[in-house]
Legacy VTK file of the C-alpha trace (Angstrom):
# vtk DataFile Version 3.0
C-alpha trace
ASCII
DATASET POLYDATA
POINTS 65 float
5.807 -20.970 -0.419
4.444 -18.342 1.841
1.787 -15.831 0.133
3.874 -12.988 1.562
6.626 -14.003 -0.799
4.671 -13.225 -3.971
6.313 -10.832 -6.188
9.781 -11.255 -4.494
12.700 -11.748 -6.931
13.610 -15.385 -6.556
15.445 -15.773 -9.797
18.104 -13.112 -9.353
20.317 -12.789 -12.471
18.703 -15.930 -13.861
15.654 -13.788 -14.446
17.202 -12.480 -17.822
17.753 -15.948 -18.777
14.184 -16.884 -18.134
12.978 -13.821 -20.119
15.138 -14.931 -23.086
14.068 -18.630 -22.847
10.547 -17.297 -22.726
10.849 -14.972 -25.693
12.535 -17.692 -27.557
9.697 -19.997 -26.900
7.219 -17.457 -28.440
9.318 -16.959 -31.644
7.501 -17.731 -34.821
4.127 -18.223 -33.074
0.875 -16.579 -33.985
-0.907 -14.573 -31.343
-3.306 -17.448 -30.705
-0.298 -20.016 -30.315
1.529 -17.524 -28.000
-1.542 -17.357 -25.897
-1.918 -21.101 -25.673
1.810 -21.340 -24.854
1.190 -18.804 -22.000
-2.046 -20.742 -20.753
-0.120 -24.197 -20.749
2.891 -22.358 -19.062
0.529 -21.082 -16.234
-1.083 -24.406 -15.680
2.401 -26.228 -15.446
3.723 -23.651 -13.142
0.692 -23.586 -10.970
0.700 -27.357 -10.653
4.467 -27.075 -9.599
3.562 -24.577 -7.065
0.737 -26.916 -5.701
-0.699 -24.492 -3.107
-3.940 -22.803 -4.244
-3.732 -20.099 -1.781
-0.463 -19.283 -3.066
-1.801 -19.356 -6.627
-4.755 -17.188 -5.726
-2.359 -14.644 -4.311
-0.318 -14.653 -7.387
-3.329 -14.118 -9.435
-4.378 -11.280 -7.404
-0.900 -9.736 -7.722
-0.948 -10.307 -11.416
-4.112 -8.218 -11.711
-2.811 -5.411 -9.470
-5.584 -6.027 -6.789
LINES 1 66
65 0 1 2 3 4 5 6 7 8 9 10 11 12 13 14 15 16 17 18 19 20 21 22 23 24 25 26 27 28 29 30 31 32 33 34 35 36 37 38 39 40 41 42 43 44 45 46 47 48 49 50 51 52 53 54 55 56 57 58 59 60 61 62 63 64
């Protein structure tokens, strides 16, 4: 994945399905459990991406830097 692709919509219409699945995954969790789920998800997705430069670019984009 090219760093210039960060933020580009790659899910299209499936983005709504992802959001619904994410919200379902958080149902019934406490704030702390939700935070742990998010942390685990970030680590799993970072491992899937597998490119530290791309991950750093995504972190900067998420912070708005």
